[in-house]
N, C-alpha and C positions, 0 to 999 in steps of 0.2 A: 084515239088511243090513250091519251092522257086521262080522259073521263073514265074509261074502262079500268085503267090502273087505279085511279082514285076510288072507284066503286069497289074494286076487289079489296083494296086496303081497308076501306070502311067496313066491309063485310067481315073480314078477318078480325078486325078490332072488336066488332060486335060479338063474334063467336068466341074469340080468344083475347079478351081485353088485356092490355098491358098495364100493369100496376106499378106504382112507385115502390121501390124496395125500402124506402125509409118510412113512409106513413101508410102505405097500402092503398092509397087513393088512385083513381084512374088517371093515367097519363093523357095529357092533351096532345094534339098534333104538334110536332116539333120537339116535344119532350122525349127524353130517352133515359131509362133506368131510374133517374131521380127527378121528381117533379120540381118545378121552379120554386114553389113555396118552401120545400125542404132545403133546396140549395141556399135560399136566403135566410132560413131560420135555424140552420145547423149551428151548434155552439163553437164558433171559430175562436182559436186562441190568439191569433196574430203574432205567434212566436217568431215568424220569419222577420219581423221588424225589430225585435229586441234580442240582442246577442246574449244577455244575461237572464234569459227567461228560465222558469223553473225546470224545464227539461234539460237545458244546457247545464244548469248548475248541478244537476244530478250526476253528470259525468266529470265534474271538476275533480282533479286528482286521480281519476280512474282511466280516462281516455283523452288523448290530445285531439281536440276537435277545432275546426275553423268555425263551425256553426252547427246548431242542432235545433230542429223544429218538429212539431207535430201539428197538423192543421186543425184538429178538433179535440175537444175534451170528451173523454169516454166515461159514461155512467151506465149502469145496468138499467134495462127497461126503457131505453131511449131510442130515438131514430138512429143514432150512431151505432148502437148495438145491433139493431135490425140490419143495417147496411153491412156491417162487418160479419154478422152471422151468415147472411146471404152469400157474401164473397167467400168466406172460409169453408162453409159446410154445405152449401146448396148449389155449388157449381155456377154461381152467378158472377162469372169472371168480368163481365162488362162493368160491374160496379167498381172493381179495382182500377180499370182503365179510366173510367169517368172521374173517379176521385183523384187518381194520379194526375190527370190533366188539370184538375182544380188546384192541386198542390203546385204543379208547374207554373200555373198562372201567377200564383203568389210569389214563388221563388224568382220569377223573371222580373219582379219589381223590387227585389231585395238587393241591397248592396253587398250582402254577405254570401251570395251564391252566384257571383258573376263569372267565375272562371272554372266551372265544373267541366272536367274532361271525360268522365266515364260514370255511368250509373250502374250500381251493382245491387241486386236484390238479395236479401238474406236467403241463403239456400236451404232447402229441405233435404233431409236424408232420403236416399233412394227408396227405402222401405216405406216411409210416409208418403213420398211422392207417388208410389204405385198405388197405395191405398186411396189417397185423395184424388189422384189423377192430374193434379196441377199444383203449382206453387203460387199461392195468392199474391205473394210479394212481387212476383214477376210481372203480374198484370198492373200493379201499381206503378212499378218501374217503367213499364211500357208506356203508360199514359204520361208519366213524367218525361220520358225520353222524347215523345212526340211534341209535348208542349215546349220543351227547352231546346229541341233539336240537338240533342246530345246522345251519343251511342250508348246502348245498354249492353252489359257484359254478364252473361250467365255461366261462363265457363271457367273463369280465372279463380273463383272462390267456390269451394265445395264443402259439404258437411260429411265428414268421414266417420261419424259416430252417432248412432241413434240415441236420443235422450228421452226420458220420461217427460210428461207434461209439466210445464213450469207453473201452471195456474195456482196450485195450492201450496207452493213452496215459499219459504221465507226468503228474504233478500240474500243472505249469505249462502243459503243452500242453493239458490238459483245460480249464484256466481260459481260455486263449486261444481255444480252440475254441468257447466258449460266449458270447463277446462279441457283443452285438447280436442275440441269438437270440430273445429274448422281448419282447413288447410288451403294454401295457395298453389295453383297448378301452373300458372304462367307469370312468373315474376317480371319478365321482360315487358309484358303487356301493361303492367301496373307501374313500371318505373317512372318516377317523377310526375305522376299524375295526381290531379285533385279528384278524388273519388267521392261520389255521393252514395252513401249506403242507405238502402230503403227497406223498411219493415211496415207491418200493418198496425200493430198496437205496441206501445212502449209502456211497461209498468216499472220494473226495477232497472231496466236497461242492461241486464246481464247478457242477453243474446247479442245485442249491438256492441257491447264492450268486448266480448270474446271475438266477434268478427273483426271489429275495428283494430284491435291490437295485433291480430294476425296480419291484416293488410298493411299496417304501418311498419311491421317488422320485415315485410317483404317488398320494399321498394316504393310504396305509396308515399308521396311527398306531403299531401294535405288530405284531410278526411272531414267530410261533413255528413250529417245524418238528417233524414226526413222520414216521417211516418204519417199515417192517416190520423191516428188518435193517441192521446196520452191519458193513461189512467193514473191520476194523482194518488199517491200513497198517503 
């Protein structure tokens, strides 16, 4: 029976080979979504170790945070962009879960993320959610929740205003674009909690700032931030 199962799996892999979403090479047995070579070669920031890292400094004076980190550096034309493009635009949600678990492994060794009560992904507006079919940040948060054994909350924070893409906007315009976008639905659920807010890529931090300030003004006691990648300005 085992031999038949192994033969079937080998045949399927021959007809429909599984490729690494980072480099495009064939995945070996035991590898999933991202090959071992990519996992070791990705440009890690180690921001979870340093409380005054460049991403954390970006929020100084703008958002009161316990800690802020992004696991990878983002640059165009790299494996990191390949992974994020697959996650965000090609329905490859497993990438989010896998990378979320990698983030969680790092946070579990950090002294700055020891008392997380709740993990909240940055929400999408219903219009964009219907178009895309899923919220990529939820899958990152799902992987984090599994790695840290902390519950994920997708109900307490919602996006009540659709916004234009932030990609080509200047820093201040991005900030203005995010005002009044998010709202809290269940303040009791958030009261006195340490919340980990999760996003895919951080550039200016305007989205996280808008989310975070709403959460802190509705009962959250402590707030931290985690993302897959940081695009340095």
